[in-house]
C-alpha positions in Angstrom: 89.4 97.6 86.8 92.6 99.7 86.9 95.3 100.4 89.5 97.4 103.6 89.8 100.2 104.4 92.2 101.0 107.9 93.4 104.4 108.1 95.0 107.0 110.5 96.3 108.5 111.9 99.4 106.4 113.2 102.4 105.6 116.8 101.9 105.3 116.6 98.1 101.5 116.7 98.1 100.7 113.0 97.6 97.7 113.0 100.0 96.0 116.1 98.3 96.5 114.7 94.8 95.1 111.3 95.8 92.2 112.7 97.7 91.1 114.9 94.8 91.7 112.2 92.2 89.6 109.5 94.0 86.7 111.9 94.5 86.8 112.9 90.8 86.9 109.2 89.8 84.0 108.4 92.1 81.9 111.3 90.8 82.5 110.0 87.3 80.7 106.8 88.4 83.6 104.5 89.4 84.1 102.5 92.5 87.3 103.5 94.2 89.5 101.7 96.8 92.6 103.5 98.0 95.3 102.3 100.4 98.2 104.3 101.9 101.8 103.2 102.6 103.8 105.9 104.4 106.8 106.3 106.7 106.8 107.7 110.2 108.2 111.1 109.3 107.0 114.5 108.3 109.2 115.1 105.3 111.3 112.9 103.0 111.4 109.1 102.8 109.2 107.3 100.4 105.4 107.3 100.6 102.8 106.1 98.2 99.1 105.4 97.7 97.4 102.9 95.5 94.1 103.9 93.8 92.2 101.0 92.4 89.0 101.9 90.5 86.5 100.2 88.2 82.8 99.7 87.5 82.2 97.1 90.1 82.7 96.7 93.8 86.4 96.3 94.8 87.3 94.7 98.1 91.1 94.7 98.1 94.2 96.6 96.9 96.5 95.3 94.2 100.2 95.6 93.7 100.0 95.2 89.9 100.1 98.6 88.3 98.5 100.0 85.2 100.3 103.3 85.8 101.9 105.6 88.3 102.3 109.3 89.1 105.9 109.5 90.1 106.9 112.6 92.0 110.5 111.6 92.5 113.0 109.1 91.0 112.8 106.8 94.0 109.1 106.0 93.1 110.1 104.9 89.6 112.9 102.7 90.8 111.0 101.1 93.6 107.8 100.3 91.7 108.5 100.0 87.9 108.8 96.2 88.3 105.1 96.1 89.2 104.0 97.9 86.0 102.1 95.8 83.5 103.4 95.6 79.9 101.2 98.5 78.8 101.7 100.5 82.0 102.9 104.1 82.1 105.0 106.4 84.4 103.6 109.9 84.5 106.2 112.3 85.8 107.8 115.7 85.5 110.5 116.4 82.9 112.9 117.1 85.8 113.0 113.4 86.8 116.1 111.5 85.5 114.3 108.3 84.4 114.8 107.2 80.8 112.3 104.3 81.1 110.4 103.9 77.8 107.2 103.8 79.7 107.6 107.3 81.0 105.3 110.1 80.0 107.2 113.2 80.8 105.3 116.5 81.2 106.7 119.8 82.3 104.2 119.9 85.1 106.3 122.2 87.2 106.6 124.7 84.4 103.0 124.6 83.5 102.0 125.1 87.2 104.3 128.2 87.4 102.6 129.6 84.3 99.2 129.2 86.1 100.6 131.1 89.0 101.1 128.4 91.7 103.5 125.5 91.7 101.1 123.5 93.9 98.7 122.9 91.1 101.0 120.5 89.4 99.0 117.8 91.2 95.9 118.9 89.4 97.8 118.8 86.1 98.7 115.2 86.9 95.0 114.4 87.7 93.9 115.8 84.3 96.4 113.7 82.5 95.2 110.6 84.4 91.6 111.3 83.4 92.6 111.6 79.8 94.8 108.5 79.8 91.7 106.4 80.9 89.3 108.2 78.6 87.3 109.8 81.5 85.3 112.9 80.6 85.9 116.1 82.5 82.4 117.6 82.4 82.0 117.1 86.2 85.4 118.5 87.2 84.5 122.1 88.0 81.4 121.2 90.0 83.3 118.5 91.9 86.3 120.6 92.7 84.2 123.3 94.3 84.1 120.9 97.3 87.8 120.1 97.1 89.6 123.4 97.0 89.1 126.9 98.3 87.2 129.2 96.1 90.2 131.5 95.6 92.1 128.6 94.0 89.2 126.9 92.1 89.7 128.5 88.7 93.4 127.8 88.8 93.0 124.1 89.6 90.2 123.6 87.0 92.5 125.1 84.4 95.4 122.9 85.6 93.2 119.7 85.2 92.2 120.8 81.7 95.9 121.6 80.8 96.9 118.1 82.0 94.0 116.6 80.1 95.2 118.2 76.8 98.8 117.1 77.3 98.3 113.3 76.7 96.4 110.9 74.6 93.9 108.3 75.7 95.3 104.8 76.3 92.6 102.9 78.1 88.9 102.6 78.1 86.5 101.8 81.0 82.8 102.0 81.2 81.6 104.0 84.3 79.7 102.3 87.1 76.8 103.6 89.1 78.7 104.9 92.2 78.6 108.6 91.7 76.1 109.1 94.5 77.9 106.9 97.0 80.3 108.2 99.6 84.1 108.0 99.9 85.1 107.2 103.5 88.2 106.0 105.4 87.7 103.2 107.8 88.4 105.6 110.7 85.9 108.2 109.5 83.3 105.5 109.0 83.9 104.3 112.6 83.6 107.9 113.9 80.3 108.4 112.0 79.1 105.1 113.5 79.8 106.6 117.0 77.9 109.8 116.1 75.0 107.8 114.9 75.1 105.7 118.1 74.7 108.9 120.1 78.2 109.3 121.5 78.4 112.2 123.9 82.0 111.9 125.1 85.2 110.8 123.3 88.6 110.9 125.0 91.9 109.9 123.6 95.6 110.7 123.4 97.0 111.1 119.9 98.6 107.8 118.7 99.0 106.6 115.2 97.0 105.2 113.5 94.0 105.9 115.7 94.3 109.7 115.7 92.1 110.1 112.6 89.1 109.1 114.7 89.7 111.9 117.2 90.4 114.4 114.5 87.1 113.7 112.7 85.0 113.6 115.8 86.5 116.9 116.9 85.6 118.4 113.6 81.9 117.4 114.1 81.6 117.8 117.9 79.9 121.2 117.9 77.6 120.4 115.1 76.6 117.0 116.6 76.6 118.2 120.2 79.2 116.0 122.0 82.5 116.5 123.8 86.0 115.5 122.5 88.8 115.6 125.0 92.4 115.2 124.1 93.7 113.8 127.4 97.2 114.1 128.8 97.8 110.4 128.5 96.1 107.1 127.7 95.3 106.3 131.4 93.5 109.6 131.8 91.7 109.1 128.5 90.0 105.8 129.5 89.3 106.9 133.0 87.6 110.1 131.6 85.5 107.9 129.4 84.5 105.6 132.2 83.6 108.6 134.4 81.5 110.1 131.6 79.7 106.8 131.1 79.0 106.5 134.8 77.4 110.0 134.6 75.1 108.8 131.8 76.9 109.8 128.6 77.6 107.3 125.9 81.4 107.3 125.9 84.2 105.9 123.8 88.0 106.0 124.0 90.4 105.1 121.2 94.1 104.3 120.7 96.5 101.9 119.2 98.1 98.8 120.8 100.7 100.7 122.8 98.1 103.0 124.3 95.8 100.1 125.0 98.6 98.7 127.2 98.2 101.7 129.4 94.4 101.3 129.6 94.2 97.8 130.8 93.7 98.4 134.5 90.9 100.9 133.9 89.4 98.4 131.5 89.0 96.1 134.5 87.4 99.0 136.4 84.7 99.1 133.6 84.3 95.3 134.0 83.9 95.1 137.8 82.0 98.3 138.2 79.8 97.3 135.3 80.1 100.7 133.6 79.4 100.6 129.8 82.5 101.5 127.7 83.5 101.3 124.0 87.3 101.1 123.5 88.9 101.2 120.1 92.3 99.7 119.3 93.5 100.6 115.8 96.3 98.0 115.5 99.8 98.6 114.3 102.9 96.4 114.6 104.5 96.0 118.0 105.9 95.4 120.5 106.8 98.8 122.0 106.9 101.5 119.3 107.0 98.9 116.5 106.1 100.4 113.1 103.9 103.4 113.9 102.4 103.8 110.5 102.1 100.2 109.3 99.5 97.5 109.8 99.1 94.3 111.8 96.6 92.0 113.5 98.6 91.1 116.6 96.5 92.5 119.4 93.7 89.9 119.4 94.9 87.7 122.2 96.0 90.8 124.2 92.6 92.5 124.2 90.7 89.3 124.9 92.7 88.9 128.2 93.6 92.5 129.0 93.4 93.5 132.7 93.8 91.3 135.7 91.1 89.0 136.8 88.0 87.8 134.8 85.0 89.8 133.6 82.7 89.7 130.6 83.7 91.7 127.5 83.1 91.6 123.8 85.6 92.0 121.0 84.5 93.0 117.6 86.9 93.1 114.6 85.9 95.5 111.8 86.1 94.0 108.3 85.5 96.8 105.9 84.4 100.4 105.7 80.6 99.6 105.8 81.2 97.3 108.7 83.0 100.0 110.6 79.9 102.1 110.7 77.3 99.5 111.7 79.4 97.5 114.1 80.4 100.7 116.0 76.7 101.4 116.5 76.2 97.8 117.7 79.2 98.1 120.1 77.6 101.0 121.9 74.3 99.2 122.1 75.9 96.0 123.5 78.0 97.9 126.0 74.9 99.7 127.3 72.7 96.6 127.3 75.1 94.3 129.2 77.0 97.0 131.1 80.4 95.8 129.9 83.4 97.0 127.9 83.2 96.4 124.2 86.5 96.5 122.4 86.6 97.4 118.7 89.6 96.1 116.7 90.5 98.0 113.6 94.0 98.4 112.0 96.1 100.9 110.0 95.1 99.3 106.7 91.4 99.6 107.3 91.6 102.8 109.3 93.6 104.8 106.7 92.3 103.2 103.5 89.4 104.9 101.7 86.6 103.2 99.8 83.4 103.9 98.0 80.5 103.2 100.5 76.8 103.0 99.9 74.9 105.6 101.9 74.1 104.3 105.3 70.6 103.3 106.3 69.8 105.2 109.5 66.0 105.6 109.2 65.4 102.9 111.7 68.2 103.9 114.0 67.2 104.4 117.6 69.4 105.7 120.4 68.3 104.6 123.8 69.2 106.8 126.8 70.7 105.2 129.9 68.0 104.5 132.5 67.3 107.5 134.7 63.9 106.5 136.1 63.2 106.1 139.7 63.6 102.5 141.0 60.2 101.3 142.1 60.8 97.8 143.3 61.9 98.3 146.8 65.4 99.3 147.8 67.6 100.2 144.9 70.5 97.8 144.6 73.0 98.8 142.0 74.4 95.3 141.8 71.3 93.4 142.5 71.6 89.6 141.9 69.5 88.7 138.8 69.0 85.6 136.8 70.6 87.1 133.7 73.4 88.9 135.5 72.2 92.4 134.4 71.5 94.7 137.3 69.3 97.8 137.3 71.4 100.9 136.4 70.5 104.4 137.5 72.4 107.6 136.7 73.7 109.5 139.7 72.2 112.9 140.0 69.2 112.0 137.9 67.5 109.9 140.6 66.6 110.2 144.2 68.2 106.8 144.8 71.8 106.5 146.1 74.1 105.1 143.3 77.2 103.5 144.6 80.0 101.8 142.5 83.4 100.5 143.5 86.5 99.0 142.0 86.9 96.7 145.0 84.7 93.7 145.1 81.3 94.8 146.5 77.9 93.6 147.6 74.5 94.3 145.9 74.5 97.9 147.3 78.0 98.6 145.9 79.7 98.6 149.3 83.1 97.0 149.7 83.1 93.4 150.8 85.6 90.6 151.5 83.0 87.9 152.0 83.8 84.8 150.1 80.2 84.0 149.5 79.4 87.5 148.1 82.5 87.3 145.9 81.2 84.1 144.4 77.8 85.6 143.9 79.1 88.7 142.2 81.5 86.8 139.9 78.8 84.4 138.9 76.4 87.3 138.3 78.8 89.2 136.0 79.8 86.1 134.1 76.1 85.2 133.4 76.0 88.0 130.9 78.2 86.0 128.6 75.3 83.4 128.2 73.0 86.1 126.8 75.8 87.7 124.9 76.5 84.5 123.0 72.9 84.5 121.8 73.5 87.9 120.1 76.7 86.9 118.3 76.9 87.3 114.5 78.2 84.3 112.7 81.2 84.9 110.4 80.4 85.8 106.8 80.8 82.9 104.4 81.6 83.3 100.7 82.6 80.9 98.0 81.4 77.4 97.1 78.8 75.9 99.5 80.7 72.6 100.0 84.3 73.6 99.6 87.4 71.4 99.8 89.6 74.2 101.0 88.3 76.6 103.6 90.1 79.9 104.2 89.6 81.5 107.7 90.3 85.1 108.6 89.1 88.0 110.7 88.9 91.8 110.5 90.5 93.6 107.5 91.7 90.4 105.7 88.0 90.2 104.6 88.5 92.0 101.3 91.7 90.2 100.2 90.3 86.8 101.1 87.1 87.5 99.3 89.0 88.5 96.1 91.3 85.5 96.5 88.3 83.0 96.8 86.7 84.5 93.6 90.0 84.2 91.7 90.7 80.6 92.9 87.2 79.4 92.1 87.3 80.9 88.6 90.3 78.6 87.9 89.1 75.6 90.0 85.3 75.8 90.3 83.7 74.4 93.5 86.9 74.1 95.5 87.3 77.2 97.7 85.3 78.9 100.4 86.0 81.3 103.3 84.8 82.4 106.7 85.5 85.9 107.8 85.0 86.7 111.5 83.8 90.1 112.8 82.6 88.9 116.2 85.7 87.3 117.6 85.1 87.1 121.4 83.0 85.4 122.5 83.7 83.3 119.4 80.6 82.3 117.3 81.1 78.6 116.5 78.0 77.3 114.7 79.0 78.1 111.1 82.6 77.4 111.9 81.8 73.8 113.0 79.5 73.3 110.0 82.0 74.4 107.4 85.1 72.8 108.9 83.4 69.4 109.2 83.2 69.3 105.4 86.5 70.8 104.3 89.6 68.8 103.6 92.0 71.7 104.2 91.6 74.6 106.6 94.0 77.6 106.1 94.0 80.5 108.5 95.1 83.9 107.0 96.3 86.5 109.5 98.4 89.6 109.7 100.5 88.3 112.7 103.3 85.8 113.3 101.6 83.2 115.4 98.1 82.7 114.0 96.2 84.1 116.9 92.7 83.4 115.6 93.8 79.8 114.8 94.8 79.4 118.4 91.6 80.9 119.7 89.6 78.5 117.4 91.5 75.5 118.7 91.1 76.6 122.3 87.3 77.2 122.0 86.4 74.3 119.7 89.3 71.9 119.3 89.2 72.5 115.5 92.7 72.5 114.0 93.8 74.6 111.0 95.9 72.5 108.7 97.9 75.4 107.3 98.6 79.1 107.8 99.3 82.1 105.6 100.8 84.7 107.9 102.1 88.2 107.0 103.7 90.5 109.6 106.0 92.8 107.7 103.7 95.8 108.3 102.1 95.7 104.9 98.6 94.3 104.2 98.3 91.0 102.3 96.5 91.3 99.0 94.2 88.9 97.3 96.9 88.3 94.7 99.4 87.2 97.4 96.9 84.8 98.9 96.3 83.2 95.5 100.0 82.9 94.8 100.8 81.3 98.1 98.0 78.8 97.9 98.9 77.8 94.3 102.6 77.5 95.2 102.0 75.9 98.5 103.7 78.8 100.2 101.9 78.4 103.5 103.0 76.7 106.7 
């Protein structure tokens, strides 16, 4: 397993170089996991990506570097301390570094000779392939899908030129991942929405959620659905609720700041019992916070967002595969229980890319909202039922009158101020939680069956925790295990109670300052976490960091 950093200023072509390199590595058979660290600016500053690849599945990024492609001097100075002893710095001759690990190539000059300075990135890619002993027989075929036809020959020549400019330093056996996909977390989520039959998506652009809207917009004509860039977040969620009321599977997406503006309308979905999927791709707050960084600080917020009480579900996405399947499930649960379902992602998962096994969709069925005539007497939109789920017809597709209201209402959907009816309607809605709890997915457990130290996390900490547990158990067999939550509200408790009853130490690992899952667990079960590892600087914790903190006792 190897790890390469590609760094420079915004506008230097980092994203293009990384995107092409990771596809070429994947096509060569390797598993690839790429993360991005970038500033909130169009040009300048310091941005970098980490490309980790190997012949086995990778779940986390690493800060230890086997090499780097440095597009400027800042990259060398900021990251050279993370290079391993045999690491390298691949850079242009124009850089001032005199580091003995530097491999200086006149990439700018070679690119000019080829007729386009922009192909210097392809020269760097060729050099990387040679340094790791990776054959180039697949390059031309792969690059047909990466660059425009007019520039294909030039870029292929650039890769070969870079390949011939260095000597092989490393050796790695390819894996069997060439036929798998490379997807970002946000793209995987968007594909899940398409697979679930989304017909309407509305959003206002807000980092880091915008990638969802961009991808859905690129597929909207082909897949026959509508994407609306609304004038603001309030309009976006109300449009989605209106579309759902009219019978379309609907979703809205944003980040934490945008979700703040959506909360009153979220309550409308709750009291009017209109299905809705709402995505929050978290970033650090409060207010503008760090727009292009990552955090897990919206958990308590989305669980209690909007005034009053109503049933909802909150699902935290753990990895790229999870993003696809859980999004499909979110649509199905929203439809079945006529509730808002909130999906929590974050910048780390949303913007990172990973090799993903092709999705299994042969058994996928998309149920249309009910539009049949109601044949059991008078149609009551909010009929009192034993399970709390009332019959739902689509207005305009039925002879029955369909009435909804944001005020408290009776069974017909007419406004009421009756205390008795209020109690009946509240009880009816909250009954849905009883059935919903039966559908909860228990957290995933990995590690030793009867561990002494139990790590607990949720969402995108899944990968780093999994890697940390493997590393810790290699050194101390039988000691460590972990629970990673995807369903977080309502909170599944069966496996949690089973594993915590046996563990001597319980450590929650979260990307926030207060340990929000820890507090939720205590509130729901009375179980106390003995220690916490919390990170909230806007950068994702790695498996290596978790191991180091546990070994040094650096938790609190």
